[in-house]
N, CA, C and O atoms as a Maestro MAE file, in Angstrom:
{
 s_m_m2io_version
 :::
 2.0.0
}

f_m_ct {
 s_m_title
 :::
 protein
 m_atom[340] {
  # First column is atom index #
  i_m_mmod_type
  r_m_x_coord
  r_m_y_coord
  r_m_z_coord
  i_m_residue_number
  s_m_chain_name
  s_m_pdb_residue_name
  s_m_pdb_atom_name
  i_m_atomic_number
  :::
  1 25 106.489 106.327 41.562 1 A "MET " " N  " 7
  2 3 105.382 107.155 41.130 1 A "MET " " CA " 6
  3 2 104.313 106.273 40.509 1 A "MET " " C  " 6
  4 15 104.589 105.534 39.565 1 A "MET " " O  " 8
  5 25 103.125 106.343 41.017 2 A "THR " " N  " 7
  6 3 102.004 105.561 40.520 2 A "THR " " CA " 6
  7 2 101.020 106.499 39.837 2 A "THR " " C  " 6
  8 15 100.554 107.464 40.443 2 A "THR " " O  " 8
  9 25 100.703 106.217 38.573 3 A "PRO " " N  " 7
  10 3 99.768 107.108 37.881 3 A "PRO " " CA " 6
  11 2 98.368 106.996 38.447 3 A "PRO " " C  " 6
  12 15 97.929 105.916 38.841 3 A "PRO " " O  " 8
  13 25 97.681 108.102 38.484 4 A "GLU " " N  " 7
  14 3 96.281 108.120 38.882 4 A "GLU " " CA " 6
  15 2 95.457 108.446 37.660 4 A "GLU " " C  " 6
  16 15 95.915 109.142 36.754 4 A "GLU " " O  " 8
  17 25 94.243 107.943 37.638 5 A "LYS " " N  " 7
  18 3 93.387 108.151 36.472 5 A "LYS " " CA " 6
  19 2 92.915 109.604 36.434 5 A "LYS " " C  " 6
  20 15 92.128 110.021 37.283 5 A "LYS " " O  " 8
  21 25 93.396 110.386 35.443 6 A "PRO " " N  " 7
  22 3 92.969 111.780 35.333 6 A "PRO " " CA " 6
  23 2 91.616 111.887 34.644 6 A "PRO " " C  " 6
  24 15 91.211 110.991 33.904 6 A "PRO " " O  " 8
  25 25 90.937 112.969 34.890 7 A "MET " " N  " 7
  26 3 89.646 113.201 34.253 7 A "MET " " CA " 6
  27 2 89.849 113.744 32.849 7 A "MET " " C  " 6
  28 15 90.383 114.839 32.678 7 A "MET " " O  " 8
  29 25 89.428 112.986 31.842 8 A "GLY " " N  " 7
  30 3 89.442 113.472 30.483 8 A "GLY " " CA " 6
  31 2 90.783 113.411 29.770 8 A "GLY " " C  " 6
  32 15 90.871 113.819 28.611 8 A "GLY " " O  " 8
  33 25 91.830 112.917 30.420 9 A "LYS " " N  " 7
  34 3 93.128 112.827 29.764 9 A "LYS " " CA " 6
  35 2 93.600 111.385 29.770 9 A "LYS " " C  " 6
  36 15 93.256 110.610 30.662 9 A "LYS " " O  " 8
  37 25 94.386 111.036 28.771 10 A "THR " " N  " 7
  38 3 94.937 109.699 28.683 10 A "THR " " CA " 6
  39 2 96.395 109.743 29.109 10 A "THR " " C  " 6
  40 15 97.204 110.437 28.494 10 A "THR " " O  " 8
  41 25 96.731 109.007 30.158 11 A "THR " " N  " 7
  42 3 98.098 108.923 30.640 11 A "THR " " CA " 6
  43 2 98.703 107.626 30.134 11 A "THR " " C  " 6
  44 15 98.136 106.552 30.337 11 A "THR " " O  " 8
  45 25 99.845 107.720 29.480 12 A "VAL " " N  " 7
  46 3 100.539 106.537 28.977 12 A "VAL " " CA " 6
  47 2 101.798 106.358 29.824 12 A "VAL " " C  " 6
  48 15 102.642 107.250 29.903 12 A "VAL " " O  " 8
  49 25 101.907 105.189 30.453 13 A "CYS " " N  " 7
  50 3 103.025 104.879 31.342 13 A "CYS " " CA " 6
  51 2 103.488 103.452 31.083 13 A "CYS " " C  " 6
  52 15 102.744 102.647 30.523 13 A "CYS " " O  " 8
  53 25 104.720 103.136 31.492 14 A "PRO " " N  " 7
  54 3 105.146 101.737 31.431 14 A "PRO " " CA " 6
  55 2 104.267 100.876 32.334 14 A "PRO " " C  " 6
  56 15 103.748 101.353 33.343 14 A "PRO " " O  " 8
  57 25 104.109 99.641 31.976 15 A "LEU " " N  " 7
  58 3 103.216 98.731 32.687 15 A "LEU " " CA " 6
  59 2 103.599 98.570 34.156 15 A "LEU " " C  " 6
  60 15 102.728 98.350 34.997 15 A "LEU " " O  " 8
  61 25 104.872 98.676 34.473 16 A "ASN " " N  " 7
  62 3 105.310 98.462 35.847 16 A "ASN " " CA " 6
  63 2 104.868 99.575 36.804 16 A "ASN " " C  " 6
  64 15 105.053 99.435 38.013 16 A "ASN " " O  " 8
  65 25 104.296 100.661 36.309 17 A "GLU " " N  " 7
  66 3 103.873 101.770 37.169 17 A "GLU " " CA " 6
  67 2 102.403 101.687 37.592 17 A "GLU " " C  " 6
  68 15 101.943 102.531 38.360 17 A "GLU " " O  " 8
  69 25 101.672 100.710 37.117 18 A "PHE " " N  " 7
  70 3 100.262 100.577 37.465 18 A "PHE " " CA " 6
  71 2 100.103 99.680 38.690 18 A "PHE " " C  " 6
  72 15 100.832 98.701 38.854 18 A "PHE " " O  " 8
  73 25 99.156 100.019 39.535 19 A "GLN " " N  " 7
  74 3 98.906 99.268 40.757 19 A "GLN " " CA " 6
  75 2 98.111 98.001 40.471 19 A "GLN " " C  " 6
  76 15 97.450 97.884 39.440 19 A "GLN " " O  " 8
  77 25 98.188 97.067 41.393 20 A "ALA " " N  " 7
  78 3 97.416 95.831 41.292 20 A "ALA " " CA " 6
  79 2 95.925 96.161 41.301 20 A "ALA " " C  " 6
  80 15 95.485 97.063 42.014 20 A "ALA " " O  " 8
  81 25 95.162 95.433 40.513 21 A "GLY " " N  " 7
  82 3 93.725 95.655 40.421 21 A "GLY " " CA " 6
  83 2 93.321 96.619 39.328 21 A "GLY " " C  " 6
  84 15 92.129 96.818 39.093 21 A "GLY " " O  " 8
  85 25 94.288 97.223 38.654 22 A "THR " " N  " 7
  86 3 94.017 98.194 37.606 22 A "THR " " CA " 6
  87 2 93.838 97.491 36.265 22 A "THR " " C  " 6
  88 15 94.608 96.592 35.928 22 A "THR " " O  " 8
  89 25 92.839 97.890 35.507 23 A "THR " " N  " 7
  90 3 92.669 97.390 34.142 23 A "THR " " CA " 6
  91 2 93.184 98.453 33.186 23 A "THR " " C  " 6
  92 15 92.787 99.616 33.256 23 A "THR " " O  " 8
  93 25 94.075 98.040 32.291 24 A "VAL " " N  " 7
  94 3 94.714 98.981 31.367 24 A "VAL " " CA " 6
  95 2 94.633 98.445 29.942 24 A "VAL " " C  " 6
  96 15 94.353 97.266 29.722 24 A "VAL " " O  " 8
  97 25 94.881 99.318 28.991 25 A "ARG " " N  " 7
  98 3 94.930 98.955 27.578 25 A "ARG " " CA " 6
  99 2 96.341 99.204 27.069 25 A "ARG " " C  " 6
  100 15 96.900 100.279 27.283 25 A "ARG " " O  " 8
  101 25 96.915 98.219 26.399 26 A "ILE " " N  " 7
  102 3 98.268 98.363 25.850 26 A "ILE " " CA " 6
  103 2 98.218 99.342 24.689 26 A "ILE " " C  " 6
  104 15 97.413 99.195 23.770 26 A "ILE " " O  " 8
  105 25 99.096 100.353 24.741 27 A "VAL " " N  " 7
  106 3 99.143 101.393 23.718 27 A "VAL " " CA " 6
  107 2 100.318 101.165 22.765 27 A "VAL " " C  " 6
  108 15 100.197 101.364 21.556 27 A "VAL " " O  " 8
  109 25 101.457 100.744 23.326 28 A "LYS " " N  " 7
  110 3 102.662 100.600 22.508 28 A "LYS " " CA " 6
  111 2 103.586 99.586 23.164 28 A "LYS " " C  " 6
  112 15 103.651 99.493 24.390 28 A "LYS " " O  " 8
  113 25 104.302 98.826 22.338 29 A "VAL " " N  " 7
  114 3 105.357 97.947 22.815 29 A "VAL " " CA " 6
  115 2 106.645 98.435 22.164 29 A "VAL " " C  " 6
  116 15 106.829 98.315 20.953 29 A "VAL " " O  " 8
  117 25 107.529 98.984 22.982 30 A "ASP " " N  " 7
  118 3 108.779 99.562 22.497 30 A "ASP " " CA " 6
  119 2 109.898 98.543 22.675 30 A "ASP " " C  " 6
  120 15 110.720 98.652 23.585 30 A "ASP " " O  " 8
  121 25 109.914 97.541 21.779 31 A "ALA " " N  " 7
  122 3 110.863 96.442 21.891 31 A "ALA " " CA " 6
  123 2 111.239 95.948 20.504 31 A "ALA " " C  " 6
  124 15 110.689 96.393 19.497 31 A "ALA " " O  " 8
  125 25 112.171 95.032 20.474 32 A "GLY " " N  " 7
  126 3 112.591 94.428 19.215 32 A "GLY " " CA " 6
  127 2 111.590 93.408 18.724 32 A "GLY " " C  " 6
  128 15 110.612 93.087 19.399 32 A "GLY " " O  " 8
  129 25 111.855 92.909 17.539 33 A "ARG " " N  " 7
  130 3 110.939 91.967 16.902 33 A "ARG " " CA " 6
  131 2 110.761 90.687 17.718 33 A "ARG " " C  " 6
  132 15 109.654 90.154 17.796 33 A "ARG " " O  " 8
  133 25 111.833 90.195 18.321 34 A "GLY " " N  " 7
  134 3 111.755 88.962 19.101 34 A "GLY " " CA " 6
  135 2 110.832 89.084 20.301 34 A "GLY " " C  " 6
  136 15 109.984 88.221 20.527 34 A "GLY " " O  " 8
  137 25 110.995 90.153 21.072 35 A "LEU " " N  " 7
  138 3 110.149 90.347 22.248 35 A "LEU " " CA " 6
  139 2 108.714 90.643 21.845 35 A "LEU " " C  " 6
  140 15 107.781 90.170 22.493 35 A "LEU " " O  " 8
  141 25 108.524 91.419 20.783 36 A "LYS " " N  " 7
  142 3 107.162 91.699 20.317 36 A "LYS " " CA " 6
  143 2 106.444 90.413 19.930 36 A "LYS " " C  " 6
  144 15 105.270 90.234 20.255 36 A "LYS " " O  " 8
  145 25 107.139 89.524 19.242 37 A "ASN " " N  " 7
  146 3 106.534 88.245 18.848 37 A "ASN " " CA " 6
  147 2 106.230 87.384 20.063 37 A "ASN " " C  " 6
  148 15 105.192 86.724 20.117 37 A "ASN " " O  " 8
  149 25 107.133 87.388 21.037 38 A "ARG " " N  " 7
  150 3 106.928 86.596 22.249 38 A "ARG " " CA " 6
  151 2 105.712 87.101 23.033 38 A "ARG " " C  " 6
  152 15 104.895 86.309 23.504 38 A "ARG " " O  " 8
  153 25 105.602 88.423 23.168 39 A "LEU " " N  " 7
  154 3 104.460 88.999 23.875 39 A "LEU " " CA " 6
  155 2 103.161 88.757 23.109 39 A "LEU " " C  " 6
  156 15 102.126 88.478 23.714 39 A "LEU " " O  " 8
  157 25 103.212 88.864 21.777 40 A "ALA " " N  " 7
  158 3 102.022 88.637 20.958 40 A "ALA " " CA " 6
  159 2 101.524 87.202 21.103 40 A "ALA " " C  " 6
  160 15 100.317 86.961 21.112 40 A "ALA " " O  " 8
  161 25 102.446 86.252 21.217 41 A "SER " " N  " 7
  162 3 102.032 84.856 21.371 41 A "SER " " CA " 6
  163 2 101.339 84.613 22.713 41 A "SER " " C  " 6
  164 15 100.608 83.634 22.867 41 A "SER " " O  " 8
  165 25 101.566 85.505 23.685 42 A "MET " " N  " 7
  166 3 100.909 85.402 24.990 42 A "MET " " CA " 6
  167 2 99.628 86.237 25.056 42 A "MET " " C  " 6
  168 15 98.947 86.253 26.081 42 A "MET " " O  " 8
  169 25 99.301 86.931 23.957 43 A "GLY " " N  " 7
  170 3 98.084 87.736 23.921 43 A "GLY " " CA " 6
  171 2 98.295 89.187 24.305 43 A "GLY " " C  " 6
  172 15 97.327 89.937 24.428 43 A "GLY " " O  " 8
  173 25 99.538 89.598 24.498 44 A "LEU " " N  " 7
  174 3 99.844 90.981 24.866 44 A "LEU " " CA " 6
  175 2 100.111 91.787 23.602 44 A "LEU " " C  " 6
  176 15 101.258 91.998 23.206 44 A "LEU " " O  " 8
  177 25 99.033 92.228 22.984 45 A "LEU " " N  " 7
  178 3 99.083 92.989 21.737 45 A "LEU " " CA " 6
  179 2 98.616 94.418 21.976 45 A "LEU " " C  " 6
  180 15 97.975 94.708 22.987 45 A "LEU " " O  " 8
  181 25 98.936 95.300 21.053 46 A "VAL " " N  " 7
  182 3 98.442 96.675 21.130 46 A "VAL " " CA " 6
  183 2 96.913 96.641 21.087 46 A "VAL " " C  " 6
  184 15 96.324 95.887 20.312 46 A "VAL " " O  " 8
  185 25 96.285 97.452 21.914 47 A "ASN " " N  " 7
  186 3 94.829 97.565 22.094 47 A "ASN " " CA " 6
  187 2 94.218 96.419 22.892 47 A "ASN " " C  " 6
  188 15 92.994 96.322 22.985 47 A "ASN " " O  " 8
  189 25 95.045 95.551 23.468 48 A "ALA " " N  " 7
  190 3 94.524 94.488 24.326 48 A "ALA " " CA " 6
  191 2 94.300 95.044 25.730 48 A "ALA " " C  " 6
  192 15 95.135 95.781 26.254 48 A "ALA " " O  " 8
  193 25 93.171 94.686 26.331 49 A "ASP " " N  " 7
  194 3 92.887 95.074 27.706 49 A "ASP " " CA " 6
  195 2 93.441 94.004 28.633 49 A "ASP " " C  " 6
  196 15 93.168 92.816 28.462 49 A "ASP " " O  " 8
  197 25 94.221 94.438 29.618 50 A "ILE " " N  " 7
  198 3 94.797 93.507 30.579 50 A "ILE " " CA " 6
  199 2 94.555 94.040 31.982 50 A "ILE " " C  " 6
  200 15 94.309 95.231 32.172 50 A "ILE " " O  " 8
  201 25 94.626 93.153 32.955 51 A "ARG " " N  " 7
  202 3 94.434 93.534 34.351 51 A "ARG " " CA " 6
  203 2 95.723 93.240 35.112 51 A "ARG " " C  " 6
  204 15 96.266 92.140 35.015 51 A "ARG " " O  " 8
  205 25 96.205 94.207 35.856 52 A "VAL " " N  " 7
  206 3 97.394 94.013 36.689 52 A "VAL " " CA " 6
  207 2 96.929 93.286 37.943 52 A "VAL " " C  " 6
  208 15 96.200 93.847 38.762 52 A "VAL " " O  " 8
  209 25 97.353 92.040 38.088 53 A "VAL " " N  " 7
  210 3 96.943 91.220 39.219 53 A "VAL " " CA " 6
  211 2 97.846 91.480 40.417 53 A "VAL " " C  " 6
  212 15 97.373 91.600 41.547 53 A "VAL " " O  " 8
  213 25 99.155 91.568 40.162 54 A "ARG " " N  " 7
  214 3 100.103 91.771 41.260 54 A "ARG " " CA " 6
  215 2 101.252 92.649 40.797 54 A "ARG " " C  " 6
  216 15 101.846 92.417 39.744 54 A "ARG " " O  " 8
  217 25 101.557 93.659 41.600 55 A "ASN " " N  " 7
  218 3 102.711 94.525 41.370 55 A "ASN " " CA " 6
  219 2 103.175 95.021 42.729 55 A "ASN " " C  " 6
  220 15 102.616 95.975 43.270 55 A "ASN " " O  " 8
  221 25 104.187 94.383 43.277 56 A "ASP " " N  " 7
  222 3 104.687 94.715 44.607 56 A "ASP " " CA " 6
  223 2 105.741 95.818 44.581 56 A "ASP " " C  " 6
  224 15 106.223 96.221 45.640 56 A "ASP " " O  " 8
  225 25 106.108 96.310 43.420 57 A "GLY " " N  " 7
  226 3 107.129 97.341 43.325 57 A "GLY " " CA " 6
  227 2 108.515 96.776 43.089 57 A "GLY " " C  " 6
  228 15 109.438 97.525 42.768 57 A "GLY " " O  " 8
  229 25 108.680 95.485 43.241 58 A "ALA " " N  " 7
  230 3 109.955 94.815 42.969 58 A "ALA " " CA " 6
  231 2 109.644 93.406 42.485 58 A "ALA " " C  " 6
  232 15 108.629 92.826 42.872 58 A "ALA " " O  " 8
  233 25 110.494 92.863 41.657 59 A "GLY " " N  " 7
  234 3 110.277 91.506 41.155 59 A "GLY " " CA " 6
  235 2 109.303 91.475 39.996 59 A "GLY " " C  " 6
  236 15 109.087 92.478 39.315 59 A "GLY " " O  " 8
  237 25 108.720 90.307 39.785 60 A "GLN " " N  " 7
  238 3 107.839 90.107 38.646 60 A "GLN " " CA " 6
  239 2 106.483 90.766 38.846 60 A "GLN " " C  " 6
  240 15 106.060 91.074 39.960 60 A "GLN " " O  " 8
  241 25 105.821 90.968 37.706 61 A "ILE " " N  " 7
  242 3 104.467 91.512 37.696 61 A "ILE " " CA " 6
  243 2 103.563 90.445 37.089 61 A "ILE " " C  " 6
  244 15 103.897 89.843 36.069 61 A "ILE " " O  " 8
  245 25 102.424 90.218 37.721 62 A "ILE " " N  " 7
  246 3 101.466 89.246 37.205 62 A "ILE " " CA " 6
  247 2 100.318 90.009 36.575 62 A "ILE " " C  " 6
  248 15 99.726 90.888 37.200 62 A "ILE " " O  " 8
  249 25 100.004 89.666 35.322 63 A "VAL " " N  " 7
  250 3 98.900 90.306 34.613 63 A "VAL " " CA " 6
  251 2 97.903 89.243 34.171 63 A "VAL " " C  " 6
  252 15 98.266 88.091 33.933 63 A "VAL " " O  " 8
  253 25 96.647 89.644 34.067 64 A "GLY " " N  " 7
  254 3 95.600 88.769 33.569 64 A "GLY " " CA " 6
  255 2 95.238 89.159 32.151 64 A "GLY " " C  " 6
  256 15 94.885 90.307 31.883 64 A "GLY " " O  " 8
  257 25 95.326 88.202 31.248 65 A "VAL " " N  " 7
  258 3 94.979 88.414 29.845 65 A "VAL " " CA " 6
  259 2 93.930 87.377 29.486 65 A "VAL " " C  " 6
  260 15 94.198 86.176 29.510 65 A "VAL " " O  " 8
  261 25 92.728 87.849 29.151 66 A "LYS " " N  " 7
  262 3 91.594 86.964 28.878 66 A "LYS " " CA " 6
  263 2 91.386 86.071 30.092 66 A "LYS " " C  " 6
  264 15 91.059 86.584 31.162 66 A "LYS " " O  " 8
  265 25 91.558 84.773 29.976 67 A "ASN " " N  " 7
  266 3 91.349 83.870 31.110 67 A "ASN " " CA " 6
  267 2 92.658 83.290 31.627 67 A "ASN " " C  " 6
  268 15 92.657 82.233 32.258 67 A "ASN " " O  " 8
  269 25 93.763 83.961 31.372 68 A "SER " " N  " 7
  270 3 95.072 83.462 31.780 68 A "SER " " CA " 6
  271 2 95.798 84.487 32.628 68 A "SER " " C  " 6
  272 15 95.533 85.686 32.543 68 A "SER " " O  " 8
  273 25 96.713 83.999 33.445 69 A "LYS " " N  " 7
  274 3 97.607 84.874 34.193 69 A "LYS " " CA " 6
  275 2 99.010 84.666 33.658 69 A "LYS " " C  " 6
  276 15 99.444 83.536 33.433 69 A "LYS " " O  " 8
  277 25 99.717 85.774 33.456 70 A "ILE " " N  " 7
  278 3 101.060 85.732 32.886 70 A "ILE " " CA " 6
  279 2 101.998 86.474 33.816 70 A "ILE " " C  " 6
  280 15 101.683 87.565 34.291 70 A "ILE " " O  " 8
  281 25 103.162 85.874 34.078 71 A "ILE " " N  " 7
  282 3 104.175 86.513 34.900 71 A "ILE " " CA " 6
  283 2 105.192 87.154 33.968 71 A "ILE " " C  " 6
  284 15 105.761 86.488 33.103 71 A "ILE " " O  " 8
  285 25 105.419 88.461 34.153 72 A "LEU " " N  " 7
  286 3 106.362 89.206 33.329 72 A "LEU " " CA " 6
  287 2 107.471 89.760 34.202 72 A "LEU " " C  " 6
  288 15 107.231 90.187 35.331 72 A "LEU " " O  " 8
  289 25 108.677 89.752 33.677 73 A "GLY " " N  " 7
  290 3 109.787 90.381 34.370 73 A "GLY " " CA " 6
  291 2 109.667 91.890 34.295 73 A "GLY " " C  " 6
  292 15 109.020 92.432 33.399 73 A "GLY " " O  " 8
  293 25 110.291 92.556 35.237 74 A "ARG " " N  " 7
  294 3 110.224 94.010 35.295 74 A "ARG " " CA " 6
  295 2 110.847 94.650 34.050 74 A "ARG " " C  " 6
  296 15 110.384 95.706 33.618 74 A "ARG " " O  " 8
  297 25 111.875 94.048 33.467 75 A "GLY " " N  " 7
  298 3 112.491 94.576 32.251 75 A "GLY " " CA " 6
  299 2 111.530 94.572 31.076 75 A "GLY " " C  " 6
  300 15 111.500 95.519 30.291 75 A "GLY " " O  " 8
  301 25 110.747 93.512 30.955 76 A "MET " " N  " 7
  302 3 109.733 93.447 29.896 76 A "MET " " CA " 6
  303 2 108.679 94.529 30.108 76 A "MET " " C  " 6
  304 15 108.234 95.176 29.159 76 A "MET " " O  " 8
  305 25 108.290 94.712 31.355 77 A "CYS " " N  " 7
  306 3 107.230 95.673 31.666 77 A "CYS " " CA " 6
  307 2 107.646 97.108 31.390 77 A "CYS " " C  " 6
  308 15 106.793 97.962 31.149 77 A "CYS " " O  " 8
  309 25 108.950 97.388 31.424 78 A "HIS " " N  " 7
  310 3 109.436 98.725 31.085 78 A "HIS " " CA " 6
  311 2 109.220 99.044 29.611 78 A "HIS " " C  " 6
  312 15 109.214 100.211 29.222 78 A "HIS " " O  " 8
  313 25 109.043 98.012 28.791 79 A "LYS " " N  " 7
  314 3 108.918 98.196 27.351 79 A "LYS " " CA " 6
  315 2 107.464 98.158 26.878 79 A "LYS " " C  " 6
  316 15 107.192 98.386 25.700 79 A "LYS " " O  " 8
  317 25 106.539 97.876 27.778 80 A "ILE " " N  " 7
  318 3 105.108 97.830 27.455 80 A "ILE " " CA " 6
  319 2 104.459 99.088 28.009 80 A "ILE " " C  " 6
  320 15 104.463 99.310 29.220 80 A "ILE " " O  " 8
  321 25 103.907 99.905 27.135 81 A "PHE " " N  " 7
  322 3 103.276 101.153 27.550 81 A "PHE " " CA " 6
  323 2 101.763 100.992 27.476 81 A "PHE " " C  " 6
  324 15 101.225 100.477 26.496 81 A "PHE " " O  " 8
  325 25 101.089 101.443 28.528 82 A "ALA " " N  " 7
  326 3 99.638 101.254 28.613 82 A "ALA " " CA " 6
  327 2 98.978 102.504 29.168 82 A "ALA " " C  " 6
  328 15 99.631 103.391 29.718 82 A "ALA " " O  " 8
  329 25 97.659 102.546 29.006 83 A "SER " " N  " 7
  330 3 96.855 103.655 29.563 83 A "SER " " CA " 6
  331 2 95.624 103.055 30.215 83 A "SER " " C  " 6
  332 15 95.284 101.896 29.978 83 A "SER " " O  " 8
  333 25 94.954 103.857 31.044 84 A "PHE " " N  " 7
  334 3 93.736 103.406 31.699 84 A "PHE " " CA " 6
  335 2 92.655 103.155 30.652 84 A "PHE " " C  " 6
  336 15 92.588 103.854 29.642 84 A "PHE " " O  " 8
  337 25 91.818 102.164 30.896 85 A "CYS " " N  " 7
  338 3 90.700 101.870 29.988 85 A "CYS " " CA " 6
  339 2 89.573 102.843 30.182 85 A "CYS " " C  " 6
  340 15 88.551 102.747 29.502 85 A "CYS " " O  " 8
  :::
 }
 m_bond[339] {
  # First column is bond index #
  i_m_from
  i_m_to
  i_m_order
  :::
  1 1 2 1
  2 2 3 1
  3 3 4 2
  4 3 5 1
  5 5 6 1
  6 6 7 1
  7 7 8 2
  8 7 9 1
  9 9 10 1
  10 10 11 1
  11 11 12 2
  12 11 13 1
  13 13 14 1
  14 14 15 1
  15 15 16 2
  16 15 17 1
  17 17 18 1
  18 18 19 1
  19 19 20 2
  20 19 21 1
  21 21 22 1
  22 22 23 1
  23 23 24 2
  24 23 25 1
  25 25 26 1
  26 26 27 1
  27 27 28 2
  28 27 29 1
  29 29 30 1
  30 30 31 1
  31 31 32 2
  32 31 33 1
  33 33 34 1
  34 34 35 1
  35 35 36 2
  36 35 37 1
  37 37 38 1
  38 38 39 1
  39 39 40 2
  40 39 41 1
  41 41 42 1
  42 42 43 1
  43 43 44 2
  44 43 45 1
  45 45 46 1
  46 46 47 1
  47 47 48 2
  48 47 49 1
  49 49 50 1
  50 50 51 1
  51 51 52 2
  52 51 53 1
  53 53 54 1
  54 54 55 1
  55 55 56 2
  56 55 57 1
  57 57 58 1
  58 58 59 1
  59 59 60 2
  60 59 61 1
  61 61 62 1
  62 62 63 1
  63 63 64 2
  64 63 65 1
  65 65 66 1
  66 66 67 1
  67 67 68 2
  68 67 69 1
  69 69 70 1
  70 70 71 1
  71 71 72 2
  72 71 73 1
  73 73 74 1
  74 74 75 1
  75 75 76 2
  76 75 77 1
  77 77 78 1
  78 78 79 1
  79 79 80 2
  80 79 81 1
  81 81 82 1
  82 82 83 1
  83 83 84 2
  84 83 85 1
  85 85 86 1
  86 86 87 1
  87 87 88 2
  88 87 89 1
  89 89 90 1
  90 90 91 1
  91 91 92 2
  92 91 93 1
  93 93 94 1
  94 94 95 1
  95 95 96 2
  96 95 97 1
  97 97 98 1
  98 98 99 1
  99 99 100 2
  100 99 101 1
  101 101 102 1
  102 102 103 1
  103 103 104 2
  104 103 105 1
  105 105 106 1
  106 106 107 1
  107 107 108 2
  108 107 109 1
  109 109 110 1
  110 110 111 1
  111 111 112 2
  112 111 113 1
  113 113 114 1
  114 114 115 1
  115 115 116 2
  116 115 117 1
  117 117 118 1
  118 118 119 1
  119 119 120 2
  120 119 121 1
  121 121 122 1
  122 122 123 1
  123 123 124 2
  124 123 125 1
  125 125 126 1
  126 126 127 1
  127 127 128 2
  128 127 129 1
  129 129 130 1
  130 130 131 1
  131 131 132 2
  132 131 133 1
  133 133 134 1
  134 134 135 1
  135 135 136 2
  136 135 137 1
  137 137 138 1
  138 138 139 1
  139 139 140 2
  140 139 141 1
  141 141 142 1
  142 142 143 1
  143 143 144 2
  144 143 145 1
  145 145 146 1
  146 146 147 1
  147 147 148 2
  148 147 149 1
  149 149 150 1
  150 150 151 1
  151 151 152 2
  152 151 153 1
  153 153 154 1
  154 154 155 1
  155 155 156 2
  156 155 157 1
  157 157 158 1
  158 158 159 1
  159 159 160 2
  160 159 161 1
  161 161 162 1
  162 162 163 1
  163 163 164 2
  164 163 165 1
  165 165 166 1
  166 166 167 1
  167 167 168 2
  168 167 169 1
  169 169 170 1
  170 170 171 1
  171 171 172 2
  172 171 173 1
  173 173 174 1
  174 174 175 1
  175 175 176 2
  176 175 177 1
  177 177 178 1
  178 178 179 1
  179 179 180 2
  180 179 181 1
  181 181 182 1
  182 182 183 1
  183 183 184 2
  184 183 185 1
  185 185 186 1
  186 186 187 1
  187 187 188 2
  188 187 189 1
  189 189 190 1
  190 190 191 1
  191 191 192 2
  192 191 193 1
  193 193 194 1
  194 194 195 1
  195 195 196 2
  196 195 197 1
  197 197 198 1
  198 198 199 1
  199 199 200 2
  200 199 201 1
  201 201 202 1
  202 202 203 1
  203 203 204 2
  204 203 205 1
  205 205 206 1
  206 206 207 1
  207 207 208 2
  208 207 209 1
  209 209 210 1
  210 210 211 1
  211 211 212 2
  212 211 213 1
  213 213 214 1
  214 214 215 1
  215 215 216 2
  216 215 217 1
  217 217 218 1
  218 218 219 1
  219 219 220 2
  220 219 221 1
  221 221 222 1
  222 222 223 1
  223 223 224 2
  224 223 225 1
  225 225 226 1
  226 226 227 1
  227 227 228 2
  228 227 229 1
  229 229 230 1
  230 230 231 1
  231 231 232 2
  232 231 233 1
  233 233 234 1
  234 234 235 1
  235 235 236 2
  236 235 237 1
  237 237 238 1
  238 238 239 1
  239 239 240 2
  240 239 241 1
  241 241 242 1
  242 242 243 1
  243 243 244 2
  244 243 245 1
  245 245 246 1
  246 246 247 1
  247 247 248 2
  248 247 249 1
  249 249 250 1
  250 250 251 1
  251 251 252 2
  252 251 253 1
  253 253 254 1
  254 254 255 1
  255 255 256 2
  256 255 257 1
  257 257 258 1
  258 258 259 1
  259 259 260 2
  260 259 261 1
  261 261 262 1
  262 262 263 1
  263 263 264 2
  264 263 265 1
  265 265 266 1
  266 266 267 1
  267 267 268 2
  268 267 269 1
  269 269 270 1
  270 270 271 1
  271 271 272 2
  272 271 273 1
  273 273 274 1
  274 274 275 1
  275 275 276 2
  276 275 277 1
  277 277 278 1
  278 278 279 1
  279 279 280 2
  280 279 281 1
  281 281 282 1
  282 282 283 1
  283 283 284 2
  284 283 285 1
  285 285 286 1
  286 286 287 1
  287 287 288 2
  288 287 289 1
  289 289 290 1
  290 290 291 1
  291 291 292 2
  292 291 293 1
  293 293 294 1
  294 294 295 1
  295 295 296 2
  296 295 297 1
  297 297 298 1
  298 298 299 1
  299 299 300 2
  300 299 301 1
  301 301 302 1
  302 302 303 1
  303 303 304 2
  304 303 305 1
  305 305 306 1
  306 306 307 1
  307 307 308 2
  308 307 309 1
  309 309 310 1
  310 310 311 1
  311 311 312 2
  312 311 313 1
  313 313 314 1
  314 314 315 1
  315 315 316 2
  316 315 317 1
  317 317 318 1
  318 318 319 1
  319 319 320 2
  320 319 321 1
  321 321 322 1
  322 322 323 1
  323 323 324 2
  324 323 325 1
  325 325 326 1
  326 326 327 1
  327 327 328 2
  328 327 329 1
  329 329 330 1
  330 330 331 1
  331 331 332 2
  332 331 333 1
  333 333 334 1
  334 334 335 1
  335 335 336 2
  336 335 337 1
  337 337 338 1
  338 338 339 1
  339 339 340 2
  :::
 }
}
């Protein structure tokens, strides 16, 4: 299931459900302190705008944060919740 941008409503979904080319804003990270710190060190913080560069539906997801590309495992992406910008 791939979320579509609704008119006037904010949809919050795990990061792995967004298609490539979509720009999203991180709303919540539902993880432990270790993973939150690791993601924060890569620039993946709440209210950060990121772009989904690649999401093939299986395997890793590549996201663009500022001027960097980061490869995330699908398990990590299940814990990052985002909405359309």
